[in-house]
VMD Tcl script that draws the C-alpha trace (Angstrom):
set ca {
  {-13.64 -15.26 6.13}
  {-15.62 -14.26 2.99}
  {-14.22 -11.34 1.19}
  {-15.92 -10.09 -1.83}
  {-12.78 -9.50 -3.86}
  {-10.20 -11.84 -5.29}
  {-6.87 -11.95 -3.55}
  {-3.76 -11.13 -5.73}
  {-2.41 -14.85 -5.39}
  {-5.67 -16.46 -4.95}
  {-5.49 -16.54 -1.08}
  {-5.05 -13.88 1.56}
  {-1.35 -13.27 2.53}
  {-0.11 -13.72 5.86}
  {0.17 -10.54 8.04}
  {3.91 -9.99 7.47}
  {3.50 -10.23 3.59}
  {0.33 -8.00 3.71}
  {2.48 -5.38 5.55}
  {5.06 -5.29 2.94}
  {3.05 -5.76 -0.22}
  {1.82 -2.49 -2.03}
  {-1.25 -4.46 -3.67}
  {-3.04 -7.36 -1.90}
  {-5.89 -7.64 -4.48}
  {-5.91 -8.81 -8.09}
  {-5.74 -5.43 -10.24}
  {-7.79 -6.73 -13.20}
  {-11.03 -6.70 -11.14}
  {-11.13 -2.89 -10.76}
  {-12.36 -0.43 -13.39}
  {-10.37 2.64 -11.88}
  {-7.53 3.27 -9.40}
  {-9.98 4.90 -6.92}
  {-12.16 1.88 -6.63}
  {-8.99 -0.48 -6.32}
  {-7.58 1.96 -3.41}
  {-10.90 1.61 -1.39}
  {-10.71 -2.15 -1.81}
  {-7.16 -2.38 -0.68}
  {-7.93 -0.48 2.27}
  {-10.85 -2.84 3.23}
  {-8.41 -5.93 2.75}
  {-5.87 -4.44 5.02}
  {-8.60 -3.64 7.70}
  {-9.90 -7.37 7.04}
  {-6.19 -8.57 7.63}
  {-5.60 -6.27 10.54}
  {-2.51 -4.76 9.10}
  {-1.38 -0.96 8.82}
  {-3.06 1.03 6.06}
  {-0.67 2.54 3.39}
  {-0.54 6.38 3.55}
  {0.25 8.60 0.66}
  {3.49 9.93 2.17}
  {4.73 6.28 2.86}
  {7.24 6.13 0.02}
  {8.75 9.48 0.88}
  {11.56 10.16 3.53}
  {10.56 11.53 6.97}
  {13.69 13.36 7.42}
  {14.06 16.94 5.60}
  {16.43 17.03 2.71}
  {18.99 19.65 2.18}
  {19.82 20.91 -1.27}
  {23.15 19.80 -2.45}
  {24.10 23.25 -3.76}
  {23.69 25.02 -0.35}
  {26.02 22.40 1.23}
  {28.88 22.95 -1.16}
  {28.94 26.82 -0.20}
  {29.45 26.07 3.53}
}
mol new
graphics top color blue
foreach p $ca { graphics top sphere $p radius 0.5 }
foreach p [lrange $ca 0 end-1] q [lrange $ca 1 end] { graphics top cylinder $p $q radius 0.2 }
display resetview
């Protein structure tokens, strides 16, 4: 498998490592964050792991303000 970008640790990670890691590629080879994001998506497709989504870091459950709970 020939991939045109440099992997972060010199070799492609296994699928488990790739699924848990936020960056698979060496950051120094990119001029801007958008190019890096596109290349990261290509790398994830190459390894057949799920793509990262912008809302992945947030919670999926609604949050209730602490002030409104104290009054109940």
